[in-house]
C-alpha positions as CSV (number, residue, x, y, z in Angstrom):
1,M,-27.6,-28.5,16.1
2,S,-24.7,-30.1,14.4
3,I,-21.2,-28.8,14.6
4,T,-19.3,-28.6,11.4
5,P,-15.7,-29.4,11.8
6,R,-13.2,-26.8,10.8
7,R,-11.3,-27.6,7.6
8,R,-7.6,-28.1,8.4
9,L,-5.5,-25.5,6.6
10,S,-1.9,-25.8,5.7
11,P,0.4,-23.3,7.5
12,E,0.5,-21.2,4.3
13,E,-3.2,-21.2,3.8
14,S,-3.7,-20.3,7.5
15,R,-1.2,-17.4,7.2
16,D,-2.8,-16.2,3.9
17,A,-6.3,-16.3,5.5
18,A,-5.1,-14.3,8.4
19,L,-3.5,-11.7,6.2
20,E,-6.6,-11.4,4.1
21,A,-8.7,-11.0,7.2
22,A,-6.3,-8.4,8.6
23,R,-6.5,-6.5,5.3
24,A,-10.3,-6.5,5.4
25,L,-10.3,-5.3,9.0
26,L,-7.8,-2.5,8.1
27,I,-10.1,-1.3,5.3
28,E,-13.3,-1.7,7.3
29,A,-12.3,-0.3,10.7
30,G,-8.8,1.2,10.5
31,P,-5.4,0.0,11.7
32,Q,-6.4,-0.1,15.4
33,A,-8.8,-3.0,14.5
34,V,-6.0,-5.2,13.2
35,T,-5.4,-7.2,16.4
36,L,-4.6,-10.9,16.8
37,K,-7.9,-11.4,18.6
38,A,-10.0,-9.8,15.9
39,V,-8.2,-11.6,13.0
40,A,-8.5,-14.9,14.8
41,A,-12.2,-14.4,15.3
42,R,-12.7,-13.4,11.7
43,I,-11.1,-16.6,10.4
44,G,-12.3,-19.0,13.1
45,R,-8.8,-19.7,14.5
46,T,-7.3,-19.2,17.9
47,H,-5.2,-16.4,19.2
48,A,-2.5,-19.0,19.8
49,N,-2.6,-20.1,16.2
50,L,-1.9,-16.6,15.1
51,L,0.8,-16.2,17.6
52,H,2.4,-19.3,16.1
53,H,2.4,-17.7,12.6
54,F,3.2,-14.1,13.5
55,G,4.7,-14.0,17.0
56,S,2.9,-10.9,18.0
57,A,0.4,-8.2,16.9
58,A,3.4,-6.2,15.6
59,G,4.5,-9.3,13.6
60,L,1.0,-9.6,12.1
61,Q,1.0,-5.9,11.2
62,K,4.5,-6.2,9.6
63,A,3.4,-9.2,7.6
64,L,0.3,-7.3,6.5
65,V,2.4,-4.3,5.4
66,A,4.8,-6.6,3.5
67,S,1.8,-8.4,1.8
68,L,0.2,-5.1,0.8
69,A,3.5,-3.6,-0.4
70,E,4.3,-6.6,-2.6
71,K,0.8,-6.6,-4.2
72,V,0.7,-2.9,-4.8
73,T,4.2,-2.5,-6.2
74,A,3.6,-5.5,-8.5
75,K,0.5,-3.7,-9.9
76,I,2.3,-0.4,-10.2
77,G,5.3,-2.1,-11.8
78,A,3.1,-3.7,-14.4
79,A,1.4,-0.4,-15.1
80,V,4.8,1.3,-15.6
81,L,5.9,-1.4,-18.0
82,R,2.6,-1.1,-20.0
83,A,3.1,2.7,-20.1
84,R,6.5,2.2,-21.6
85,E,5.2,0.0,-24.4
86,T,2.6,2.5,-25.4
87,D,2.0,6.2,-25.3
88,H,0.2,5.6,-22.0
89,D,-1.2,8.2,-19.7
90,P,0.6,8.0,-16.3
91,R,-2.7,8.5,-14.5
92,E,-3.0,4.7,-14.1
93,V,0.2,4.7,-12.0
94,V,-1.0,7.7,-10.0
95,D,-4.4,6.1,-9.4
96,L,-2.8,2.8,-8.3
97,T,-0.5,4.6,-5.9
98,F,-3.2,6.8,-4.5
99,D,-5.7,3.9,-4.2
100,A,-3.1,1.9,-2.2
101,F,-2.7,4.6,0.4
102,D,-6.4,5.6,0.5
103,R,-8.8,2.7,-0.3
104,G,-6.2,0.1,0.4
105,G,-5.6,1.4,3.9
106,A,-1.8,1.8,3.6
107,G,-1.9,5.5,4.5
108,A,-3.8,5.0,7.7
109,L,-1.6,2.0,8.6
110,A,1.6,3.9,7.9
111,S,0.5,6.9,10.0
112,W,-0.7,4.7,12.8
113,M,2.6,2.8,12.9
114,I,4.6,6.0,12.9
115,L,2.5,7.5,15.7
116,T,2.7,4.4,17.9
117,G,6.5,4.2,17.4
118,N,6.4,1.0,15.3
119,Q,8.3,2.6,12.4
120,D,10.2,-0.6,11.6
121,V,6.8,-2.1,10.5
122,L,7.1,0.2,7.6
123,D,10.4,-1.3,6.4
124,P,8.6,-3.8,4.0
125,I,6.9,-0.8,2.2
126,L,10.1,1.1,1.9
127,E,12.0,-2.0,0.7
128,A,9.3,-2.9,-1.9
129,I,9.3,0.6,-3.2
130,Q,13.1,0.5,-3.5
131,R,12.9,-2.8,-5.4
132,L,10.3,-1.3,-7.7
133,V,12.4,1.8,-8.4
134,D,15.5,-0.4,-9.1
135,M,13.5,-2.6,-11.4
136,I,12.0,0.3,-13.3
137,G,15.4,2.1,-13.6
138,R,17.4,-1.0,-14.5
139,D,16.5,-1.2,-18.2
140,H,15.1,2.2,-19.0
141,P,16.9,5.5,-18.8
142,H,14.7,8.1,-17.0
143,E,14.5,11.5,-18.5
144,G,13.8,14.7,-16.6
145,T,13.3,14.4,-12.8
146,S,15.1,11.4,-11.3
147,L,13.0,8.3,-10.8
148,Q,13.8,8.5,-7.1
149,E,12.6,12.1,-6.9
150,E,9.4,11.3,-8.9
151,T,8.7,8.3,-6.6
152,L,9.2,10.4,-3.5
153,Q,6.9,13.1,-4.8
154,L,4.2,10.6,-5.8
155,V,4.3,8.6,-2.6
156,L,4.2,11.6,-0.4
157,M,1.3,13.1,-2.4
158,A,-0.6,9.8,-2.2
159,L,0.0,9.5,1.6
160,G,-1.0,13.2,2.2
161,D,-4.1,12.8,0.1
162,A,-5.1,9.6,2.0
163,L,-4.9,11.4,5.3
164,L,-6.2,14.8,4.5
165,G,-7.1,15.0,0.9
166,A,-10.9,14.9,1.1
167,P,-11.3,17.6,3.8
168,M,-8.6,19.8,2.4
169,A,-10.1,19.7,-1.1
170,K,-13.5,20.5,0.3
171,A,-12.2,23.4,2.4
172,L,-10.4,24.9,-0.6
173,G,-13.4,24.4,-2.9
174,L,-11.5,22.0,-5.1
175,P,-12.7,18.7,-6.7
176,R,-11.8,15.6,-4.7
177,E,-9.6,14.3,-7.6
178,K,-7.5,17.5,-7.7
179,A,-4.5,15.9,-5.9
180,R,-4.5,13.0,-8.4
181,E,-4.6,15.5,-11.3
182,L,-1.7,17.5,-9.8
183,A,0.4,14.3,-9.4
184,T,-0.4,13.2,-13.0
185,N,0.6,16.7,-14.3
186,A,3.8,16.6,-12.2
187,M,4.7,13.2,-13.7
188,L,4.0,14.4,-17.3
189,E,6.0,17.6,-16.7
190,S,9.0,15.7,-15.3
191,H,9.3,13.7,-18.5
192,L,9.3,16.8,-20.6
193,Q,12.2,18.4,-18.7
194,P,15.8,17.6,-19.9
195,K,17.9,15.9,-17.3
196,T,20.6,18.1,-15.8
C-alpha cells in the first residue's frame, strides 16, 4: 500500500477548504457537527492546523457565518439589482433569502448560536445584511414600507420558516410554500403603498 503525500495548500486554500467542509457539515448534520475535529477530518488536516487558522471552534463558526453571509447577500443584492432593471417578480429575492436560512443552514446555525450564548458569532450576518441594505438604498429611493422594515420582515419570516415552517404548514393544512408566497405578497404590497 502506497501513501499518497498530501498536497501542500496555501493558507488561503486551507482556510477555504475548511470553510467549505464546515458548510457541508452544517447542511448534512446541523450546527452541532461543525467542530474543529470534524472539519479537520473532512479535509485531511490536523486539529492544530485549524486552530492556527481560526483560533477556536467559535472562530471557525464565526468565519463560517461570515462566509455564508457574504455569499448570500451578494446573490440577493444581484437579484435586487436585476429586479430593478426589469419588471421582475420579487419571488427570486424571497427564495434566495428563504433558501439561505433553510437549505443553506443559516437558520439552524443562527438559532444554535443564540441558544448556546454565542450571539456575537451572528455579527457577520447582521453586518452583511446592513451593508446590503445600505447598498440597495444608496442609489434607489424605496417606495412604501422602508427598506429596513421590509428586510426585517423578510429575514424574520425566512428564519421562522427554516425553523418551524414545514411542521407548521402541515399542522395548518397549508402548502409548504405558503410562507414564501406570503413574503412575496408582502413585498409586492409594500411597493404599492405610498410612503408616509
